[in-house]
C-alpha positions as CSV (number, residue, x, y, z in Angstrom):
1,M,-9.0,21.7,-42.8
2,K,-11.2,18.8,-41.9
3,L,-10.4,16.7,-39.0
4,S,-10.7,13.0,-39.2
5,K,-13.0,11.0,-36.8
6,R,-9.7,9.8,-35.2
7,S,-8.5,13.2,-34.6
8,I,-11.7,14.3,-33.1
9,F,-11.7,11.2,-30.9
10,I,-8.3,11.9,-29.5
11,T,-9.2,15.5,-28.9
12,L,-12.5,14.8,-27.1
13,V,-11.0,12.2,-24.8
14,T,-8.1,14.5,-24.0
15,I,-10.2,17.7,-23.4
16,L,-12.9,15.7,-21.4
17,T,-10.0,14.1,-19.2
18,I,-8.7,17.7,-18.6
19,A,-12.2,18.9,-17.9
20,V,-13.2,16.3,-15.3
21,D,-9.8,16.8,-13.5
22,Q,-9.9,20.6,-13.5
23,I,-13.6,20.6,-12.4
24,S,-13.0,18.1,-9.6
25,K,-10.1,20.0,-8.2
26,I,-12.1,23.3,-8.2
27,I,-14.9,21.5,-6.3
28,V,-12.4,20.3,-3.9
29,R,-10.5,23.3,-3.0
30,A,-13.8,25.2,-2.7
31,N,-15.4,22.7,-0.4
32,I,-12.7,20.7,1.5
33,I,-10.5,22.5,4.0
34,G,-6.9,21.9,2.8
35,Q,-3.7,21.1,4.8
36,T,-1.6,23.7,6.1
37,E,1.6,23.7,8.3
38,T,-0.4,23.6,11.5
39,R,-3.4,21.6,10.6
40,A,-4.3,18.5,8.6
41,S,-6.6,18.4,5.8
42,E,-10.2,17.9,6.4
43,R,-11.1,14.2,5.9
44,I,-14.5,13.3,4.4
45,S,-15.5,9.7,4.5
46,L,-17.3,8.6,1.4
47,I,-17.3,4.7,2.1
48,G,-16.1,4.2,5.7
49,D,-12.4,4.3,6.0
50,A,-12.0,2.6,2.7
51,F,-12.6,5.6,0.4
52,I,-11.7,9.1,1.6
53,M,-11.5,12.5,0.4
54,L,-9.2,15.4,1.5
55,N,-7.3,18.2,0.1
56,V,-3.5,18.1,-0.2
57,E,-1.5,20.3,-2.4
58,N,1.3,18.1,-3.8
59,E,4.5,20.0,-4.8
60,G,6.2,16.6,-6.2
61,A,5.2,13.9,-8.4
62,F,3.6,10.6,-7.5
63,L,3.3,10.5,-3.7
64,G,5.1,13.6,-3.2
65,M,8.5,12.3,-4.8
66,G,10.5,15.1,-5.8
67,S,8.9,17.8,-3.5
68,D,12.2,18.2,-1.7
69,L,14.3,18.6,-4.9
70,N,15.9,22.1,-5.6
71,P,13.6,24.4,-7.6
72,T,15.7,24.1,-10.8
73,L,15.7,20.3,-10.9
74,R,11.8,20.3,-10.0
75,I,11.1,22.3,-12.9
76,I,13.1,20.2,-15.1
77,L,11.8,16.8,-13.9
78,L,8.3,17.9,-13.2
79,L,7.5,20.3,-16.0
80,I,9.9,20.3,-18.9
81,L,10.4,16.6,-19.2
82,P,6.8,15.7,-18.9
83,I,6.0,18.3,-21.5
84,F,8.4,16.7,-24.1
85,V,7.1,13.2,-23.1
86,L,3.4,14.2,-23.7
87,G,4.5,15.8,-26.9
88,F,6.2,12.8,-28.1
89,V,3.2,10.5,-27.3
90,L,0.8,12.9,-29.0
91,R,2.9,12.9,-32.1
92,Y,3.2,9.1,-32.0
93,I,-0.6,8.5,-31.6
94,L,-1.4,11.1,-34.5
95,K,1.2,9.4,-36.8
96,D,0.5,5.7,-36.0
97,K,-2.5,5.0,-38.0
98,N,-2.6,1.3,-36.8
99,L,-3.5,1.9,-33.4
100,D,-6.9,0.5,-32.1
101,N,-9.4,2.6,-30.5
102,W,-8.6,1.2,-27.0
103,S,-5.0,2.2,-27.6
104,L,-6.1,5.7,-28.7
105,F,-8.2,6.1,-25.6
106,A,-5.6,5.0,-23.3
107,F,-2.9,7.3,-24.9
108,A,-5.6,10.3,-24.9
109,S,-6.2,9.6,-21.2
110,I,-2.6,9.7,-20.5
111,I,-2.0,12.9,-22.4
112,G,-5.1,14.4,-20.9
113,G,-4.2,13.7,-17.3
114,G,-0.6,14.7,-17.8
115,I,-1.6,18.0,-19.3
116,A,-3.8,18.6,-16.3
117,N,-1.3,18.0,-13.7
118,V,1.4,19.9,-15.8
119,F,-1.2,22.8,-15.9
120,D,-1.6,22.8,-12.2
121,R,2.2,23.0,-11.8
122,I,2.5,25.9,-13.9
123,V,-0.4,27.9,-12.5
124,R,-0.5,26.8,-8.9
125,G,3.0,25.7,-8.3
126,S,1.5,22.3,-7.0
127,V,-1.1,19.7,-7.9
128,T,-4.3,19.3,-5.8
129,D,-4.7,15.7,-4.7
130,F,-7.9,14.5,-2.9
131,F,-8.6,10.7,-3.2
132,F,-7.5,8.0,-0.7
133,V,-8.3,4.3,-1.0
134,D,-7.6,1.9,1.9
135,L,-9.2,-1.5,1.5
136,G,-8.1,-2.8,4.8
137,G,-4.4,-3.4,4.2
138,V,-5.2,-5.5,1.1
139,F,-4.9,-2.5,-1.2
140,K,-4.0,1.1,-0.3
141,T,-3.1,4.0,-2.5
142,G,-1.4,7.2,-2.0
143,I,-3.5,10.4,-2.3
144,F,-4.2,10.9,-5.9
145,N,-6.5,12.9,-8.2
146,M,-8.6,12.3,-11.4
147,A,-5.6,13.2,-13.7
148,D,-3.7,10.5,-11.9
149,L,-6.5,8.1,-12.2
150,S,-6.7,8.8,-16.0
151,V,-3.0,8.2,-16.4
152,T,-3.1,5.0,-14.5
153,T,-6.3,3.6,-16.3
154,G,-4.5,4.5,-19.6
155,M,-1.5,2.5,-18.7
156,I,-3.5,-0.5,-17.5
157,I,-5.6,-0.3,-20.7
158,L,-2.2,-0.4,-22.7
159,V,-0.8,-3.3,-20.8
160,F,-4.2,-5.4,-21.6
161,V,-4.1,-4.4,-25.2
162,S,-0.5,-5.3,-25.5
163,F,-1.2,-8.8,-23.9
164,R,-4.1,-9.3,-26.1
165,K,-2.3,-8.5,-29.3
166,K,0.5,-10.9,-28.2
167,K,-1.8,-13.6,-27.8
168,I,-3.3,-13.1,-31.2
169,I,0.3,-13.2,-32.8
170,E,1.2,-16.3,-30.9
């Protein structure tokens, strides 16, 4: 079976996204002292107080949402539902031959980031988050990881692509 350039592109972006995320989490777990019940995570300042690295195990979703749900509901919302959504998105991009390269890149980044975080939840029971950005109150994030960054970047690219297409149509 010969793979198309398109399928190879989707596969490479997805695998690269997963690899970068998993390698970064391994490095963080090995080198930054994590948070415990009695101690806060070690904080490493990369650029003053604007860009900080730390090691936090997140049992919930974005910003820890859902971490206090009962275990059954957490499995449904944070494992089963994302797996179905990722499968649907993968099926969509493989079937829709009209998607441009930017959209393919964006969707593959979203799938890779989603798979990486679902993998962590299955294997570790939590997701390792480690980046925090605070630009003096102008812009401030929660604690996130490379998978989250890939999903967010993919979504931003899709928004720009859809605006570009809408402008061309008008």
